[in-house]
N, C-alpha and C positions, 0 to 999 in steps of 0.2 A: 406941580399940580398934584393935589391930594385927592384921592378917591373918597367918596362917602363911605362910611362904615357899613351902610346897608348894601352897598353894591357888591362888596366882597364877602359879606357875612356868610353866605352859603358855602363858600370855599374854605373858610377857616375851620380849624379843629375846635370843637367846643370844649376846651380844656378847663374852663372855669365853671362849667355847669355840673350838676350832680350826675351820678352814674346812669340813672334811667334816661335822662335827657341825652346823654352821650350815646347810649345804646340805640335810642330812637333815631338820632341823627345819622349814626353809621348804618343802621338797618334800612333807612328810608329808600335808597335805590333798589334794594332787593324787594322791599314791600311794594314798590311801584310796579315792578315787573311780575310779581307773584300771580295776579289774576290771569295774566296771559300764559304763564309757565308755572303750573302747580308743582313741578319737580323741585323747585327751590324750597318750598315749604316742606315737602316730603323729605328731601335731603337734610334739611335742618332738623326735622323731627327724628330722623334716623341717627344723626350725629348726637343729638341730645340723649336719646335712649342709650346709645353705645357709651357715652360718657357717664351716664348714671350707673349702668351696669358695671363698667370698669371701676368706678369709685366704690361701689358696694362690694365688689369681688377683689379688691386690691390686695388683700392678704393672700388669697389663693393664687393670684397671678404672680405675686412676688415669690411665693413658695415654688411654683413651677418654673419660673424664669430664672431663679437663682442658679440651679445647676447648669442650665444652658449658658448663662453668662459666664460662669466659672470655666466651663469647657471652652467657650470661645476665647476667653482670656488666656488659657493655657495654650491653645492652638496659635493664638496671636504671638505669644512669647516665643514659641518654637520657631515660627516663621521669622520673627525679628532676629533671633539668634542665627538662623541660617543666612539671612540677608546680611547680617553683620560680618559673618565669617567670609562670605563670598566677596563682600565689598573690601574687606581687609586683604584678601588674596589679590584682588584687582589692584588695590593701592600699592601693595608690595611689588607686584609685577611692573606697574607703571614707574615706581621709583627705581627699580633695577634697570628698566629700559632708559629712563632719564639719565642715570649715572653712566650707562654705556654710551649714550649719545654725547654726553659731556666729555667723556674720555676720547671719543672719536674726534670731536670738535677741537679739543685741546691738541691732539696729535696733528690734525690737519693745520690748525693755526700755527703750531710750532714749525711745521715744514714750510708753510708760507712765510713765516718770519725768517727762517733760515735762508730761503730764496731771496727775500728782500735784502737781508743783511749781506749776502754774497754779492748781490747786484750792486749794492752801495759800495762795498769794498772794491769791486772791480772798477767802478766809476772813479773811486778815489785813486786807484793805482794808475789810471791813465793820466798822462801829463796834461796839465792845463795849458792852453795856448799862451804864449808869452804876451805880456801887456805891451802894446805898442802905443807910444805917446807921441 
């Protein structure tokens, strides 16, 4: 069963329309509620004003933000170096513990293997019952 194109048209993105029609379609829900809640329009106006001011002052913002970004980059690099050295220390400690555990396991495994071998030799030394036919 196919739906009519008009049924789902309001839920589809208007990808084939021009930009103004897309903006109108996306802003329609907000415009429907704007008379009841004027804060939507006030907020949109404030955001538009802030965007315009930021665009006109972008050179000054870049000049002031540049040193802050460089400082943050330097601090980030020192934190990364500290974290790398700490992680390397932890990795080395873990490797050492792992090798120690492997040595202990090999020793215990060797002692268990010796016990099993001596038990087998003891069983082989016992005489087997004679075959009665």
